[in-house]
PAMI-718745 format. One record per residue (C-alpha): x, y, z. Coordinates in steps of 0.25 Angstrom, whole numbers, padded with zeros to 4 digits, always signed. Example, Ala and Ser with C-alpha at 12.3 -4.5 7.8 and 13.67 -1.06 7.14 Angstrom:
// residues 2
+0049-0018+0031/+0055-0004+0029/
END
This chain:
// residues 440
+0000+0000+0000/+0005+0014-0003/+0008+0023+0008/+0005+0037+0008/+0013+0049+0014/+0011+0064+0012/+0020+0070+0022/+0033+0073+0014/+0036+0087+0010/+0047+0082+0000/+0050+0068-0006/+0064+0066-0012/+0066+0055-0022/+0080+0051-0021/+0091+0051-0010/+0103+0055-0018/+0110+0068-0016/+0099+0076-0022/+0088+0069-0015/+0095+0069-0001/+0099+0083-0002/+0085+0087-0006/+0079+0079+0006/+0089+0084+0016/+0087+0099+0012/+0072+0097+0012/+0072+0090+0026/+0081+0102+0031/+0070+0111+0026/+0059+0104+0034/+0053+0096+0023/+0048+0082+0026/+0056+0074+0016/+0056+0060+0010/+0067+0054+0001/+0064+0042-0007/+0076+0035-0012/+0076+0022-0021/+0090+0017-0017/+0096+0012-0004/+0106+0021+0002/+0118+0021+0002/+0118+0018-0013/+0129+0019-0024/+0128+0032-0033/+0137+0037-0044/+0141+0052-0043/+0152+0053-0033/+0159+0066-0036/+0154+0078-0030/+0156+0093-0034/+0164+0103-0025/+0151+0111-0023/+0145+0099-0016/+0154+0102-0004/+0147+0116-0004/+0133+0110-0005/+0136+0099+0005/+0141+0110+0014/+0128+0118+0012/+0121+0105+0016/+0129+0103+0028/+0134+0090+0023/+0148+0093+0019/+0155+0088+0031/+0147+0075+0031/+0152+0072+0017/+0166+0075+0021/+0165+0065+0032/+0161+0054+0022/+0175+0054+0017/+0172+0056+0002/+0184+0059-0007/+0187+0074-0008/+0186+0080-0022/+0194+0093-0025/+0194+0093-0040/+0190+0086-0053/+0200+0081-0063/+0197+0081-0078/+0207+0071-0086/+0207+0064-0100/+0213+0053-0107/+0227+0059-0108/+0228+0060-0093/+0227+0075-0093/+0218+0081-0082/+0213+0094-0077/+0209+0096-0062/+0197+0105-0058/+0201+0109-0044/+0189+0113-0035/+0198+0123-0027/+0197+0132-0040/+0182+0135-0035/+0188+0145-0026/+0185+0149-0012/+0172+0147-0005/+0169+0133-0010/+0173+0119-0006/+0184+0114-0015/+0182+0099-0013/+0170+0089-0013/+0168+0074-0012/+0169+0062-0021/+0158+0053-0014/+0152+0039-0013/+0138+0043-0017/+0133+0032-0008/+0139+0039+0004/+0136+0053+0000/+0122+0051-0004/+0119+0044+0009/+0125+0056+0017/+0115+0065+0009/+0103+0056+0012/+0107+0054+0027/+0107+0069+0028/+0093+0070+0022/+0088+0060+0032/+0095+0068+0043/+0088+0081+0039/+0074+0074+0040/+0071+0067+0027/+0065+0053+0026/+0071+0044+0016/+0066+0030+0010/+0077+0022+0003/+0075+0012-0008/+0061+0018-0011/+0058+0019-0026/+0049+0030-0031/+0038+0024-0040/+0030+0036-0044/+0028+0051-0041/+0016+0060-0042/+0020+0074-0044/+0009+0084-0039/+0007+0096-0048/-0001+0104-0037/+0000+0105-0022/-0002+0090-0019/+0010+0082-0015/+0018+0073-0024/+0017+0058-0022/+0029+0049-0022/+0027+0034-0023/+0039+0024-0020/+0041+0010-0015/+0050+0008-0003/+0061-0002-0001/+0051-0013+0003/+0042-0010-0009/+0032-0002-0001/+0025+0008-0010/+0025+0022-0004/+0018+0035-0008/+0022+0049-0002/+0018+0063-0005/+0027+0075-0005/+0025+0090-0007/+0039+0090-0014/+0046+0080-0022/+0061+0080-0025/+0066+0070-0036/+0080+0066-0033/+0079+0053-0039/+0091+0055-0048/+0091+0049-0062/+0078+0041-0059/+0071+0055-0060/+0058+0052-0054/+0051+0065-0057/+0058+0067-0071/+0054+0053-0075/+0040+0055-0070/+0038+0068-0078/+0047+0065-0090/+0057+0077-0087/+0070+0070-0089/+0078+0074-0102/+0091+0067-0107/+0103+0076-0109/+0107+0070-0123/+0120+0077-0124/+0125+0071-0111/+0120+0057-0111/+0132+0049-0105/+0134+0036-0098/+0143+0032-0087/+0150+0019-0083/+0157+0019-0069/+0162+0012-0057/+0170+0013-0044/+0184+0008-0042/+0190+0005-0029/+0204+0004-0024/+0208+0018-0030/+0221+0023-0024/+0224+0038-0023/+0238+0037-0027/+0233+0033-0041/+0225+0046-0043/+0233+0055-0053/+0224+0067-0048/+0218+0072-0036/+0212+0064-0024/+0197+0065-0024/+0196+0072-0038/+0186+0067-0048/+0192+0064-0062/+0185+0066-0075/+0192+0060-0087/+0187+0063-0101/+0189+0055-0114/+0183+0054-0128/+0171+0046-0124/+0168+0052-0110/+0173+0054-0096/+0177+0046-0084/+0176+0050-0069/+0184+0045-0057/+0179+0049-0044/+0185+0044-0030/+0172+0042-0022/+0178+0035-0010/+0192+0031-0005/+0198+0022-0015/+0186+0022-0025/+0184+0029-0038/+0172+0030-0046/+0175+0030-0061/+0166+0032-0072/+0165+0034-0087/+0155+0043-0094/+0152+0042-0109/+0142+0044-0120/+0132+0033-0122/+0137+0028-0135/+0151+0025-0128/+0144+0017-0118/+0135+0009-0128/+0148+0006-0136/+0155-0001-0125/+0154-0016-0123/+0156-0016-0108/+0154-0004-0098/+0165-0010-0089/+0175-0009-0101/+0170+0005-0105/+0172+0011-0091/+0186+0005-0090/+0189+0010-0104/+0184+0024-0101/+0192+0025-0088/+0205+0020-0095/+0204+0033-0104/+0207+0042-0092/+0221+0040-0087/+0220+0048-0074/+0207+0040-0070/+0214+0027-0073/+0226+0031-0065/+0217+0035-0053/+0210+0021-0053/+0223+0014-0052/+0221+0000-0048/+0207+0003-0043/+0196-0008-0045/+0182-0007-0051/+0171-0009-0041/+0159-0016-0047/+0154-0015-0062/+0154-0002-0070/+0141+0006-0068/+0134+0014-0079/+0125+0027-0079/+0119+0031-0091/+0110+0043-0097/+0117+0053-0088/+0111+0066-0091/+0097+0071-0091/+0089+0083-0086/+0075+0088-0083/+0070+0102-0087/+0060+0102-0076/+0066+0099-0062/+0055+0104-0053/+0040+0104-0053/+0029+0105-0043/+0036+0103-0030/+0045+0092-0036/+0060+0094-0039/+0070+0085-0047/+0084+0086-0041/+0098+0081-0045/+0098+0070-0055/+0083+0068-0055/+0082+0080-0065/+0095+0080-0071/+0108+0072-0072/+0121+0077-0078/+0133+0069-0082/+0142+0068-0069/+0155+0072-0075/+0156+0084-0065/+0149+0078-0053/+0138+0088-0052/+0127+0078-0049/+0127+0077-0034/+0128+0092-0032/+0117+0096-0042/+0108+0085-0035/+0110+0090-0021/+0109+0105-0025/+0096+0102-0032/+0090+0093-0021/+0093+0104-0011/+0087+0115-0019/+0074+0106-0022/+0072+0105-0007/+0074+0119-0004/+0063+0122-0015/+0054+0112-0010/+0054+0117+0004/+0052+0131-0001/+0040+0127-0009/+0034+0119+0002/+0035+0130+0013/+0030+0141+0003/+0043+0149+0001/+0043+0146-0014/+0033+0143-0025/+0034+0130-0033/+0037+0139-0045/+0049+0147-0038/+0054+0134-0033/+0054+0127-0047/+0061+0139-0053/+0072+0139-0042/+0075+0124-0042/+0074+0123-0058/+0085+0134-0059/+0094+0128-0049/+0093+0114-0054/+0094+0118-0069/+0106+0127-0066/+0114+0117-0059/+0112+0106-0069/+0113+0115-0081/+0126+0120-0077/+0131+0106-0074/+0125+0100-0087/+0133+0111-0095/+0146+0108-0088/+0145+0093-0091/+0140+0096-0106/+0152+0105-0108/+0161+0094-0103/+0155+0084-0113/+0155+0094-0124/+0170+0095-0123/+0172+0080-0123/+0173+0078-0108/+0185+0087-0108/+0184+0097-0096/+0197+0104-0100/+0192+0106-0115/+0179+0111-0109/+0185+0121-0100/+0195+0126-0111/+0183+0130-0120/+0177+0139-0109/+0179+0154-0108/+0191+0159-0099/+0181+0164-0089/+0179+0149-0085/+0190+0148-0075/+0195+0136-0067/+0187+0141-0055/+0173+0141-0063/+0176+0127-0068/+0179+0122-0054/+0167+0129-0048/+0158+0123-0059/+0164+0109-0058/+0162+0111-0043/+0147+0113-0044/+0145+0128-0047/+0133+0126-0055/+0125+0137-0050/+0135+0148-0050/+0133+0160-0058/+0148+0165-0057/+0154+0153-0063/+0160+0156-0077/+0160+0141-0081/+0145+0139-0077/+0142+0152-0085/+0149+0147-0097/+0142+0134-0097/+0128+0140-0095/+0130+0149-0107/+0131+0137-0116/+0118+0135-0123/+0122+0122-0129/+0122+0116-0115/+0108+0120-0111/+0100+0109-0105/+0088+0113-0097/+0077+0123-0102/+0081+0137-0099/+0081+0140-0084/+0086+0151-0074/+0100+0148-0069/+0101+0147-0054/+0113+0153-0047/+0116+0150-0033/+0126+0139-0028/+0120+0129-0019/+0134+0125-0013/+0139+0140-0011/+0127+0149-0012/+0134+0161-0006/+0147+0160-0014/+0140+0158-0027/+0131+0170-0024/+0143+0179-0021/+0151+0174-0034/+0138+0177-0042/+0137+0191-0036/+0151+0194-0038/+0151+0189-0053/+0139+0198-0055/+0146+0211-0050/+0152+0221-0059/+0167+0220-0059/+0169+0234-0053/+0160+0230-0041/+0169+0219-0036/
END
């Protein structure tokens, strides 16, 4: 028999970084929150490299010290290398004062568990191994209805004043409403696995750095996500994958093309079979509706080359809950909330899409990409944007990317300026950039 509950202000579908951050924020704002998650926790997830701006965001959330205590490898830069062994390092100290210059390489199972635990500590309720079977979205003042089955197969129906879809690539709302669109020019696939027994003395670069190696058919990542363990993956276009007889051999072949990653692996041993991810990139033009929000990967997914996914997910999850609380207590209308959230979501993802698209247009070669940019795009602006400065108006690199009409993705929208990790600093820099030279 179906149970009926109608006592939630907010139901969040999904307990990944977007969902847990949204639930924690909402609970701290006094909302009654339920998280419905299909998987058991902790669980494996790809996406181990974080951006330096994540340190600023975690600091804003009061979780930075807890993450430090987890003992994750510290990341202070990103290395771009090629088939000849040449390399260029982006150092996060180039961002200048006022920002954190390091971040973490993480085991997502541990990282995500900390975020979920913090949501529960804030007052959210969570039900794990619960599969959402259907949703009824209200188009008036009535509550939304969410139906799911619990781990024991018991069907449950709950009602919520607001629904946040943080279901990732499953895309519950986008699937229900037919909102998802593929990004045809970025349809890539990946093959990856973890390697154990990695020794730091075989690393030709900097401890903790992510490596990105480009070759004629794609790019390869190497991420140290725990002591002695390296996540290595190869990203390529679909025809390359289809032409391969065996994905194990394909992964080994692509890794072998990047000498500095081969050197870093040394005698490390593969752990388990190679995994595959496909149809990487998609988006939705509508990301919010009548008291519902799509956050993180539920609305858009961008190629992970620059590791922006977790930061974008947590930022949009946090903002969705802020807007939900404002609508429920009457401080905002649905129309105003829709406009603000749409602007923030699309600005972040649009900026990141453009960064990735430029990298791909220049054949996965970051050095070549940067060489074609105007002189106003200096090392600081590159380090800032690669670090997560997706909402900064004063960033010359972001400004240049947004001027390229060939990289337009979303329907026209109002750009949002205001950094979630460093709001005061971004405002000060934006104000200074707008002042006439004589006034400084």
